[in-house]
C-alpha positions in Angstrom: -0.3 -7.4 1.6 0.4 -5.5 -1.6 -2.5 -4.9 -4.0 -1.9 -3.7 -7.6 -4.8 -1.5 -8.5 -5.5 0.4 -11.7 -4.7 4.1 -12.4 -3.8 5.8 -9.1 -4.4 2.6 -7.2 -8.1 2.3 -8.0 -9.9 -0.7 -6.6 -13.2 -2.4 -7.4 -15.8 -2.2 -4.6 -15.2 -5.9 -3.8 -11.5 -5.5 -3.7 -11.8 -2.4 -1.5 -14.2 -4.3 0.9 -11.8 -7.2 1.2 -8.8 -5.0 1.8 -10.7 -3.0 4.5 -11.5 -6.3 6.2 -7.8 -7.3 6.1 -6.7 -3.9 7.3 -9.2 -4.1 10.2 -7.8 -7.5 11.1 -4.4 -6.0 11.5 -2.9 -6.7 8.1 -0.7 -3.9 6.7 -2.1 -3.2 3.2 -0.1 -1.3 0.5 -1.9 -0.3 -2.6 0.1 0.3 -5.8 -0.7 0.6 -9.5 -0.2 -1.9 -12.2 0.2 0.8 -14.9 3.7 1.4 -16.2 4.1 4.6 -14.2 2.1 6.8 -11.9 1.9 7.7 -8.2 -0.4 6.4 -5.6 -0.6 8.8 -2.6 1.1 7.3 0.4 -1.4 8.6 2.9 -4.8 7.2 2.0 -8.1 8.1 3.6 -9.0 4.4 4.2 -5.9 3.7 6.4 -4.1 1.7 3.8 -0.7 2.7 2.6 -0.1 3.9 -0.9 3.0 2.7 -2.7 3.9 6.2 -3.9 6.0 6.0 -7.1 7.0 2.4 -6.4 5.7 -0.4 -8.6 4.0 -3.3 -6.8 7.2 -5.4 -7.0 9.3 -2.8 -5.3 6.6 -2.0 -2.8 6.5 -5.6 -1.8 10.3 -5.5 -1.1 10.0 -2.3 0.9 7.0 -3.7 2.8 9.0 -6.8 3.7 11.8 -4.6 5.0 9.4 -2.4 6.9 7.6 -5.4 8.5 11.0 -6.6 9.8 11.0 -3.5 12.0 7.3 -2.9 12.8 3.7 -3.9 12.1 2.3 -0.4 12.7 0.7 0.8 9.5 1.5 4.5 10.4 5.2 3.6 10.7 5.1 1.6 7.5 3.5 4.7 5.8 6.3 6.8 7.1 8.8 4.4 5.7 7.1 4.6 2.3 7.1 8.5 2.5 10.8 8.6 3.0 11.3 6.7 -0.3 9.6 9.4 -2.3 
């Protein structure tokens, strides 16, 4: 699941709660930014993966490629880190 937040991947409390529930259920969650540019840190404190410098569209493609290899969020985060 790729979520396009504001600024550096900022989320509303309701969005954050819903994404935490999805993450807890085993869904790999990537958070990007909908602004024209900007970086979302790849390693987030909440266990979700940040899109780094990728826009949400590119993050979706990379997530699909990553999920074809693994569903481990840590491994997906490593894949995103190598793209920076």
